[in-house]
ZADO-459846 format. One record per residue (C-alpha): residue number from 0; residue in three letters; x, y, z. Coordinates in nm, 2 decimals. Each point is the difference from the previous one (the first is absolute). Layout:
# residues N
> NUM; Ala; X; Y; Z
...
END
This chain:
# residues 365
> 0; Met; -0.11; -8.89; -1.61
> 1; Lys; 0.16; 0.30; 0.23
> 2; Phe; 0.19; 0.10; 0.27
> 3; Val; -0.17; 0.14; 0.30
> 4; Lys; 0.22; 0.18; 0.26
> 5; Gln; -0.09; -0.17; 0.34
> 6; Glu; -0.14; 0.35; 0.10
> 7; Asp; -0.28; 0.02; -0.26
> 8; Leu; -0.11; -0.46; 0.02
> 9; Lys; -0.36; 0.00; 0.12
> 10; Ile; -0.17; -0.32; 0.13
> 11; Gly; -0.12; -0.18; -0.30
> 12; Met; 0.27; 0.02; -0.23
> 13; Arg; 0.12; -0.31; -0.19
> 14; Leu; 0.34; -0.10; 0.04
> 15; Ala; 0.19; -0.08; -0.36
> 16; Arg; 0.31; -0.13; 0.16
> 17; Pro; 0.06; -0.30; 0.30
> 18; Ile; 0.15; 0.18; 0.30
> 19; Tyr; 0.25; -0.29; 0.16
> 20; Ala; 0.14; 0.02; 0.37
> 21; Lys; 0.39; 0.02; 0.04
> 22; Asn; -0.01; -0.35; 0.09
> 23; Gly; -0.17; -0.12; -0.38
> 24; Val; -0.36; -0.03; 0.17
> 25; Leu; -0.28; 0.13; -0.21
> 26; Leu; -0.16; 0.28; 0.17
> 27; Phe; -0.28; 0.17; -0.20
> 28; Asp; -0.05; -0.17; -0.37
> 29; Arg; -0.08; 0.18; -0.32
> 30; Asp; -0.37; 0.08; -0.04
> 31; Ser; -0.07; 0.04; 0.40
> 32; Gln; -0.16; 0.31; 0.04
> 33; Leu; 0.17; 0.21; 0.28
> 34; Ser; -0.13; 0.07; 0.34
> 35; Asn; 0.13; 0.18; 0.32
> 36; Ser; 0.19; -0.26; 0.08
> 37; Thr; 0.16; -0.03; -0.31
> 38; Ile; 0.06; 0.40; -0.06
> 39; Ser; 0.19; -0.03; 0.32
> 40; Ser; 0.22; -0.30; -0.06
> 41; Val; 0.10; 0.23; -0.32
> 42; Lys; 0.09; 0.35; 0.20
> 43; Asn; 0.17; -0.27; 0.29
> 44; Phe; 0.21; -0.14; -0.34
> 45; Gly; 0.13; 0.34; -0.03
> 46; Leu; -0.09; -0.05; -0.39
> 47; Phe; -0.07; 0.28; -0.22
> 48; Gly; -0.34; -0.08; -0.13
> 49; Ile; -0.13; -0.33; -0.19
> 50; Tyr; -0.09; -0.11; -0.32
> 51; Ile; -0.41; -0.01; -0.03
> 52; Leu; -0.19; -0.09; -0.29
> 53; Glu; -0.29; 0.22; -0.14
> 54; Pro; -0.38; -0.07; 0.11
> 55; Ala; -0.07; -0.17; -0.28
> 56; Glu; 0.33; -0.16; -0.13
> 57; Pro; 0.04; -0.37; 0.01
> 58; Leu; 0.27; -0.16; 0.16
> 59; Pro; 0.31; 0.01; -0.23
> 60; Pro; 0.20; -0.32; -0.08
> 61; Met; 0.30; -0.06; 0.24
> 62; Ser; 0.19; -0.32; -0.06
> 63; Glu; 0.16; -0.23; 0.28
> 64; Glu; 0.35; 0.12; -0.06
> 65; Asp; -0.14; 0.38; 0.03
> 66; Arg; -0.12; -0.15; 0.39
> 67; Glu; 0.32; -0.19; 0.05
> 68; Phe; 0.22; 0.32; -0.07
> 69; Glu; -0.23; 0.19; 0.18
> 70; Arg; 0.03; -0.21; 0.31
> 71; Phe; 0.38; -0.03; -0.05
> 72; Gln; 0.03; 0.35; -0.03
> 73; Thr; -0.21; 0.06; 0.33
> 74; Val; 0.20; -0.27; 0.25
> 75; Met; 0.36; 0.10; -0.16
> 76; Val; -0.07; 0.38; 0.05
> 77; Ala; -0.02; -0.09; 0.37
> 78; Met; 0.31; -0.15; 0.04
> 79; Ile; 0.14; 0.22; -0.19
> 80; His; -0.08; 0.30; 0.20
> 81; Glu; 0.04; -0.21; 0.34
> 82; Glu; 0.40; -0.06; -0.13
> 83; Leu; 0.06; 0.36; -0.12
> 84; Asp; -0.13; 0.13; 0.34
> 85; Arg; 0.28; -0.29; 0.17
> 86; Ile; 0.33; 0.12; -0.21
> 87; Ile; -0.06; 0.42; 0.07
> 88; Ala; -0.03; -0.11; 0.40
> 89; Thr; 0.18; -0.29; -0.01
> 90; Lys; 0.25; 0.02; -0.33
> 91; His; 0.00; -0.36; -0.03
> 92; Thr; -0.23; -0.22; -0.19
> 93; Lys; -0.19; -0.31; 0.07
> 94; Asn; -0.28; -0.09; -0.28
> 95; Ser; 0.12; 0.20; -0.33
> 96; Ser; 0.19; -0.33; -0.12
> 97; Asn; -0.36; -0.16; 0.06
> 98; Val; -0.19; 0.24; -0.18
> 99; Ser; 0.25; 0.04; -0.31
> 100; Ala; -0.02; -0.41; -0.03
> 101; Gln; -0.35; -0.02; 0.00
> 102; Ile; 0.00; 0.32; -0.33
> 103; Ile; 0.24; -0.19; -0.17
> 104; Lys; -0.21; -0.35; 0.10
> 105; Lys; -0.30; 0.15; -0.17
> 106; Phe; 0.11; 0.27; -0.23
> 107; Gly; 0.31; -0.11; -0.09
> 108; His; -0.04; -0.28; -0.24
> 109; Leu; -0.28; 0.13; -0.20
> 110; Asp; -0.01; -0.11; -0.35
> 111; Asn; -0.31; 0.25; -0.10
> 112; Lys; -0.12; 0.33; 0.07
> 113; Ile; -0.20; 0.11; 0.27
> 114; Asn; -0.25; 0.27; 0.06
> 115; Phe; 0.18; 0.26; 0.23
> 116; Tyr; -0.29; 0.20; 0.12
> 117; Gln; 0.05; 0.17; 0.35
> 118; Asn; -0.18; 0.00; 0.30
> 119; Leu; -0.12; 0.22; 0.30
> 120; Arg; 0.24; 0.21; 0.15
> 121; Ser; 0.00; 0.20; 0.35
> 122; Arg; 0.27; 0.23; 0.13
> 123; Asn; 0.08; -0.25; 0.26
> 124; Asp; 0.09; -0.31; -0.26
> 125; Phe; 0.07; 0.21; -0.25
> 126; Val; 0.38; -0.04; -0.02
> 127; Ala; -0.05; -0.36; 0.06
> 128; Arg; -0.24; -0.08; -0.25
> 129; His; 0.25; 0.26; -0.32
> 130; Ala; 0.27; -0.26; 0.15
> 131; Leu; -0.17; -0.30; -0.02
> 132; Asn; -0.10; 0.08; -0.37
> 133; Val; 0.34; 0.07; -0.12
> 134; Ala; 0.16; -0.32; 0.14
> 135; Ile; -0.24; -0.17; -0.18
> 136; Leu; 0.05; 0.20; -0.33
> 137; Cys; 0.40; -0.05; 0.07
> 138; Ser; -0.08; -0.37; 0.05
> 139; Met; -0.16; -0.03; -0.35
> 140; Ile; 0.23; 0.19; -0.15
> 141; Cys; 0.27; -0.18; 0.13
> 142; His; -0.12; -0.30; -0.10
> 143; Val; -0.04; 0.12; -0.40
> 144; Met; 0.34; 0.13; 0.01
> 145; Asn; 0.16; -0.37; 0.16
> 146; Val; 0.12; 0.20; 0.29
> 147; Ser; 0.21; -0.25; 0.22
> 148; Ile; -0.21; -0.10; 0.35
> 149; Asp; 0.24; 0.17; 0.24
> 150; Glu; -0.02; 0.32; -0.20
> 151; Gln; -0.36; -0.01; -0.04
> 152; Asp; -0.03; -0.02; 0.35
> 153; Lys; 0.23; 0.27; 0.06
> 154; Ile; -0.21; 0.20; -0.22
> 155; Ile; -0.32; -0.09; 0.20
> 156; His; 0.18; 0.06; 0.30
> 157; Ala; 0.04; 0.37; -0.13
> 158; Ala; -0.34; 0.02; -0.13
> 159; Leu; -0.17; -0.06; 0.34
> 160; Val; 0.25; 0.26; 0.18
> 161; His; 0.09; 0.28; -0.27
> 162; Asp; -0.29; 0.23; 0.15
> 163; Ile; 0.06; -0.09; 0.36
> 164; Gly; 0.08; 0.40; 0.11
> 165; Arg; -0.40; 0.09; -0.10
> 166; Met; -0.15; -0.23; 0.22
> 167; Lys; -0.06; 0.31; 0.26
> 168; Ser; -0.02; 0.22; -0.27
> 169; Lys; -0.23; 0.30; 0.05
> 170; Asn; 0.06; 0.12; -0.37
> 171; Glu; -0.33; 0.00; -0.23
> 172; Ala; 0.25; -0.04; -0.26
> 173; Val; 0.02; -0.38; 0.09
> 174; Tyr; -0.34; -0.11; -0.05
> 175; Gly; -0.05; 0.21; -0.32
> 176; Gly; -0.22; 0.29; 0.21
> 177; Glu; 0.08; 0.35; -0.12
> 178; Gly; 0.33; 0.12; 0.01
> 179; Asn; 0.27; 0.25; -0.12
> 180; Pro; 0.38; -0.12; -0.15
> 181; Gly; 0.09; 0.05; 0.33
> 182; Asp; -0.21; -0.23; 0.14
> 183; Arg; 0.13; -0.29; -0.27
> 184; Ile; 0.35; 0.13; 0.08
> 185; Arg; -0.03; -0.04; 0.41
> 186; Met; -0.15; -0.34; -0.10
> 187; Phe; 0.31; -0.13; -0.17
> 188; Gln; 0.22; 0.13; 0.26
> 189; Glu; -0.21; -0.23; 0.32
> 190; Thr; 0.00; -0.26; -0.26
> 191; Ile; 0.44; 0.06; -0.04
> 192; Ser; 0.01; 0.04; 0.37
> 193; Ala; -0.09; -0.34; 0.10
> 194; Tyr; 0.28; -0.16; -0.21
> 195; Asp; 0.22; -0.03; 0.28
> 196; Ile; -0.25; -0.25; 0.18
> 197; Ile; -0.03; -0.20; -0.29
> 198; Glu; 0.36; -0.07; -0.02
> 199; Glu; 0.03; -0.07; 0.37
> 200; Ser; -0.31; -0.25; -0.02
> 201; Phe; 0.13; -0.15; -0.24
> 202; Ala; 0.37; -0.05; 0.04
> 203; Ala; 0.04; -0.36; -0.05
> 204; Tyr; -0.15; 0.07; -0.37
> 205; Gly; 0.34; 0.29; -0.02
> 206; Pro; -0.09; 0.31; -0.18
> 207; Ala; -0.21; -0.11; -0.28
> 208; Ile; -0.34; 0.08; 0.13
> 209; Lys; 0.12; 0.31; 0.10
> 210; Arg; 0.15; 0.07; -0.33
> 211; Ile; -0.30; -0.09; -0.21
> 212; Cys; -0.25; 0.21; 0.20
> 213; Asn; 0.26; 0.31; -0.02
> 214; Gln; 0.11; -0.06; -0.37
> 215; Ala; -0.42; 0.02; -0.08
> 216; Ile; -0.17; 0.27; 0.19
> 217; His; 0.29; 0.22; 0.02
> 218; Thr; -0.03; -0.06; -0.41
> 219; Gln; -0.38; 0.06; 0.01
> 220; Met; 0.07; 0.30; 0.23
> 221; Asp; 0.24; 0.19; -0.27
> 222; Ile; -0.23; -0.10; -0.27
> 223; Glu; -0.26; 0.19; 0.17
> 224; Asn; 0.21; 0.29; 0.02
> 225; Gly; 0.14; 0.04; -0.32
> 226; Val; 0.32; -0.18; 0.01
> 227; Asp; 0.19; -0.21; -0.30
> 228; Val; -0.02; -0.33; 0.10
> 229; Ser; 0.01; -0.16; -0.36
> 230; Asp; 0.43; -0.10; 0.10
> 231; Arg; -0.08; -0.13; 0.37
> 232; Lys; 0.12; -0.34; 0.06
> 233; Met; -0.24; -0.20; 0.19
> 234; Val; 0.03; -0.41; 0.11
> 235; Met; -0.32; -0.17; -0.13
> 236; Gly; -0.19; 0.00; 0.33
> 237; Ala; -0.02; 0.35; -0.03
> 238; Lys; -0.10; 0.04; -0.30
> 239; Ile; -0.25; -0.28; 0.05
> 240; Leu; -0.08; 0.19; 0.33
> 241; Met; -0.05; 0.33; -0.13
> 242; Val; -0.28; -0.12; -0.28
> 243; Ala; -0.22; -0.24; 0.23
> 244; Asn; 0.02; 0.32; 0.24
> 245; Lys; -0.13; 0.29; -0.28
> 246; Tyr; -0.25; -0.28; -0.13
> 247; Asp; -0.14; -0.04; 0.32
> 248; Glu; 0.03; 0.43; 0.14
> 249; Leu; -0.19; 0.01; -0.40
> 250; Thr; -0.30; -0.23; 0.04
> 251; Ala; -0.06; -0.03; 0.36
> 252; Met; -0.33; 0.16; 0.16
> 253; Ser; 0.08; 0.34; 0.21
> 254; Leu; -0.08; 0.20; 0.26
> 255; Ser; -0.19; 0.19; -0.21
> 256; Gly; -0.19; -0.29; -0.21
> 257; Glu; 0.14; 0.00; -0.29
> 258; Ser; 0.28; -0.20; -0.22
> 259; Ile; 0.09; -0.03; -0.36
> 260; Ser; -0.01; -0.30; -0.17
> 261; Glu; 0.23; -0.22; -0.09
> 262; Val; 0.05; 0.09; -0.40
> 263; Lys; 0.08; 0.36; 0.11
> 264; Ala; 0.29; -0.17; 0.27
> 265; Ile; 0.09; -0.23; -0.27
> 266; Lys; 0.01; 0.33; -0.22
> 267; Glu; 0.20; 0.18; 0.26
> 268; Phe; 0.31; -0.29; -0.08
> 269; Ile; 0.01; -0.07; -0.36
> 270; Asp; 0.04; 0.43; -0.04
> 271; His; 0.30; 0.00; 0.24
> 272; Pro; 0.24; -0.29; -0.12
> 273; Glu; 0.24; 0.27; 0.15
> 274; Trp; -0.15; -0.05; 0.40
> 275; Tyr; -0.14; -0.37; -0.03
> 276; Asp; 0.20; -0.32; -0.13
> 277; Lys; -0.16; -0.11; -0.32
> 278; Glu; 0.02; -0.40; 0.07
> 279; Val; -0.14; 0.04; 0.38
> 280; Val; -0.30; 0.19; -0.16
> 281; Ala; -0.05; -0.30; -0.27
> 282; Ala; 0.01; -0.23; 0.32
> 283; Leu; -0.27; 0.22; 0.19
> 284; Leu; -0.24; -0.02; -0.31
> 285; Ser; 0.11; -0.36; -0.05
> 286; Ser; -0.15; -0.08; 0.37
> 287; Val; -0.31; 0.27; 0.06
> 288; Asn; -0.29; -0.01; -0.26
> 289; Ile; -0.04; 0.34; -0.17
> 290; Leu; -0.20; -0.02; -0.34
> 291; Phe; -0.14; -0.36; -0.02
> 292; Pro; -0.31; -0.14; -0.19
> 293; Gly; -0.35; 0.14; 0.16
> 294; Val; 0.16; 0.31; 0.11
> 295; Ser; -0.18; 0.34; -0.07
> 296; Val; 0.22; 0.31; -0.12
> 297; Glu; 0.01; 0.31; -0.15
> 298; Leu; 0.14; 0.12; -0.31
> 299; Asn; 0.19; 0.34; -0.09
> 300; Thr; -0.27; 0.06; -0.28
> 301; Gly; -0.22; 0.00; 0.32
> 302; Glu; -0.22; -0.32; -0.07
> 303; Lys; -0.05; -0.27; 0.23
> 304; Ala; 0.16; -0.38; -0.09
> 305; Leu; 0.02; -0.38; 0.05
> 306; Val; 0.32; -0.14; 0.03
> 307; Leu; 0.00; -0.36; -0.16
> 308; Thr; 0.34; -0.10; -0.06
> 309; Glu; 0.29; 0.16; 0.27
> 310; Asn; 0.33; 0.06; -0.16
> 311; Val; 0.26; -0.17; 0.16
> 312; Phe; 0.28; 0.23; -0.19
> 313; Asn; -0.14; 0.31; 0.12
> 314; Val; -0.24; 0.01; 0.26
> 315; Leu; -0.18; 0.32; -0.10
> 316; Arg; -0.08; -0.11; -0.38
> 317; Pro; -0.24; -0.26; 0.03
> 318; Thr; -0.27; -0.08; -0.26
> 319; Val; -0.33; 0.16; 0.11
> 320; Leu; -0.40; -0.04; -0.11
> 321; Cys; -0.10; 0.36; -0.02
> 322; Phe; -0.34; 0.04; 0.18
> 323; Lys; -0.13; 0.30; -0.25
> 324; Asp; 0.00; -0.23; -0.33
> 325; Asn; 0.10; -0.32; 0.07
> 326; Ser; 0.37; 0.01; -0.21
> 327; Ile; 0.29; -0.18; 0.14
> 328; Leu; 0.31; 0.22; 0.02
> 329; Asp; 0.37; -0.19; 0.04
> 330; Leu; 0.17; 0.30; 0.18
> 331; Ser; 0.35; -0.18; -0.05
> 332; Leu; -0.06; 0.08; -0.40
> 333; Arg; 0.17; 0.28; -0.11
> 334; Ser; -0.30; 0.16; -0.16
> 335; Asn; -0.14; 0.03; 0.32
> 336; Ser; 0.32; 0.14; 0.14
> 337; Asp; -0.18; 0.32; 0.01
> 338; Ile; -0.27; -0.19; 0.29
> 339; Phe; 0.01; -0.11; 0.33
> 340; Val; -0.11; -0.06; 0.36
> 341; Cys; 0.01; 0.27; 0.18
> 342; Asp; -0.16; -0.16; 0.34
> 343; Val; -0.21; -0.29; 0.07
> 344; Met; -0.38; 0.03; 0.14
> 345; Lys; 0.01; -0.13; 0.38
> 346; Thr; -0.21; -0.01; 0.26
> 347; Leu; 0.11; 0.23; 0.34
> 348; Asp; 0.19; -0.29; 0.18
> 349; Asn; 0.26; -0.03; -0.30
> 350; Arg; -0.17; -0.29; -0.15
> 351; Tyr; -0.02; -0.03; -0.39
> 352; Ile; -0.39; -0.02; -0.13
> 353; Met; -0.03; -0.32; -0.18
> 354; Asn; -0.19; -0.03; -0.32
> 355; Thr; -0.02; -0.36; 0.01
> 356; Glu; -0.39; -0.02; -0.16
> 357; Val; 0.19; 0.13; -0.27
> 358; Leu; 0.35; -0.15; 0.01
> 359; Asn; -0.23; -0.36; 0.00
> 360; Asn; -0.20; 0.10; -0.34
> 361; Leu; 0.28; 0.07; -0.18
> 362; Gly; 0.15; -0.34; 0.11
> 363; Gly; 0.26; 0.07; 0.30
> 364; Asp; -0.05; -0.20; 0.31
END
């Protein structure tokens, strides 16, 4: 599977991922061959590109839960985009409470982890897709941390609108394109400049939503500018928003068609406890699958291995099976402290490579 930019699409290529309309109707299913009309539709959608199967590649597994996650994202992104445009134009909200309620209903009560993979983005809906993903992550984190429903609703609203100032941006840094430090600074300035709109639009909530956005984004901007924020006081909503926002920013497919893995994103959080709240990071790790049985990984020794058992206490130190000699390593043991997971072996759409045959032979589910 590979990511192909829209200008490089050719008739006969096979779709690796389904494409849904804004109302959730399936337009093009997986394994469909591209035609002139399909390629035209992709270009009309403004997508950076789409995921394509290699010529002889079999269709990889995709659960119904994953399909529903993708369909839900498509529907909700259209609603969020419309709502953000409305807030900018009128400084009033209409559907934000409905969107927040749907997100909390679907993701704010889960007792299991989910596969949080990234979907396709275009320049037009990049901010809305980012807002939705951050809101979903915030909802799951809030549930793990037993945040009250009222407070969770405020945090979800903040997640939905925290980047509203970037809606009309032409800054390449917003979309992960090539830029310079000045572009990053301007990106934060665009974001913060819209916070008066947030305050006016959500007056019924008082200063809560603006405060959450302001503290989270100002702190992230200061971190990138080298400011010491280790002693900064923030409300819990801002701490949650900051982690969720950074996680999606790091792992999302960018304009360049590149992203980093969840493992590297988690390492960023763990390596900087002075920036990212440990309790919030732990709640994130309790919400999304990172290194679970069946995931193929790369070790710092250069070896490739298969995760056999997840480590619930330290997600980055699971028990693995080394492909080279079939040895089993428990990376949580002190004797293996010098061996660690560098990264995961993943497809270009950020899905884990699942070696289910090996796992089943070892007695896995």
